[in-house]
Phi, psi and omega in degrees: 000108178262133186262169176301318180296320179306311183289322178296318179294322177296319179298316179299316182295313183293316183286346174294326180263324182231078182291138171261162180205165175303128186114336174291137175241108183262131179267119180253116179239352179270155178300137184291342175282353174283138184304322182296309184289328178299326179277301190278335182253008182220286184296307185305304182299321184288326175298325184266000180079019181273168180261142177242128175256114181269123178236112186263051175209140177260006181293128187306322183294326178288322179295314180298319180295323182295324178304313184285314185298321186251007178047061187294141179264314181222155175205147172251130183229143171284155183307326181299317180290321179298320177296321178297320178295320178298314180297320179297316178294316182297322178297319179293320178297319182292336181278348182293148173300158186306316183291327178289325176296323179294319178295316180298315180299320179294319179294320177296320179298318178295317180298319178299319183294318185274348182236029186302319184256325183227144176289149174223084189298323180300314178294317181299323179295328179284323180285325184231061187298321183292322178298315183289328176296326180291346175250019176094347176081356183231012181288126180263322181193158172243152177241142176217158180172187177089347179196169180293139175226135181292142177300328181297326178291317177297319180293323179304311181289322181297321180294339177270000183082021178242080187293137178248120178272106179275136182225174179223137177193183175206154186303326180297346180237032176089262183226294185234144175249323177231158180200148176282123181263006180062025180233067002266179174291136176226124180268350188258004181227177174256019173091193182255157176301137178292161176306134180087359181254122173257138180226147172214159181255121182275134176048056182293147176272194184295334178270003180083011182270131177199189181278135181281129176237148188228140172232120184195156175287355177272352182289138182307162176281319181185171169274138181296125175056030180217073182296329180294314179293324178299313181296328180285329186268323179250108185245116180054038178085357180256130176278119179269113193279334186083003178256143181260136180194182175207161177259142175268184184293342180263006179083012177272143178269129174250120177271139187231002180152189182233144175265340185264160183277071183208148172236158178237126181281169178296338177274005177084015180272133175274125181246115178261116183307325181301327182286340183275341186297337180297336179290344184248017178303138180068017172300132187285064174224170181293314177197162182205162169201163183248137180230153162282130184304318183290347176281323178286310180243088186300136173229148179273077181203149174244148183088161180068021182280153178208168182250150173225152174257129179260126183240141172249111185280158175292155178306128179083352181281148177239153175276080185270185183298324181295317179291322178300317180292325178297315178296317181297321180295316177298321181299320182293342179283350181265154172300154184309315187285353179253002185282146174278146184260350181192183180223158178231129174276129177237129190259016177231157177295145179290137174292138184225158176280178178297333179268012175072019173279144179291132174278089189297315182296322179292316179298316180299319180295318178297318180293321181300322182282333188258335188237147172265134184307312186297326183269336188275325185277119178257136180285145178278000000 
């Protein structure tokens, strides 16, 4: 449940670093019911008197055309779309004759030298005019977040004079909690906490890595009709995010993985394994549940996440071809990004609460102690 105050505080924080004004043309391509677009593509621009161009397609050719047609100033993109734009630009660069590629490489090198610490969009437009014209000629910055993005992609755009502000947030806290302010540009972090956002690392290890907790006026009031989950997530006024990270010496947050049983796709979609289990109702096994692999066997990495179904077979039952096909058939009924990639055989009853709910954290811990990831996960 996000309140009016949550959004007003988020608007104040974002516009403190990236003010909009009449004359700004913001390109909105995400659904407006998404927390990011509702803030950055609706409330923020209108509060500041800016113009919003709504484009309801993620197809790269339409996005590229909108930049030029509407001379876009700012845009927010999920990493998947940003990667598509990178591939499109790189393909065009590769098609250039040899001497033009050499000129382009030299211009990029000069731009990198003069903008090593801070962007200088005016200079970049003079050094790389054709690149900037392909984005409408008036683009000041792009924003991205909601999923893992490679540092190489952020650096690719920055070297062209098209700075991408990478951020981190979650719906429970409005839109964004951290953002790169380009002071200086950093491709390896998710930026610094926004004004009004307090962050701390819970139970840090020797490397300073722990669970990220947040205190801010942008944090939700509660989960609808779920006081137990609310109490578990908001502790003494601090939102416990379930994400693992640490701060460096410059106050930038580095995210290193997840503590919670959830994955985030490149398109910024949150996938909760528990919600996928309904596709496997009446599966002919004793019991089953779905996990994010990195939740069972934690790794300090973002991206490359996948789901597995853990099955407890009936006495004497085997995971034969018929059962494998049954699981695969259920899997095919799901959208690509929700499909499980493998299965794990578990030879003990699942631990359960008094109300017969699976104790997921306990089961994951038992599996972690008993099974090796490489040997336990079988491909479907």
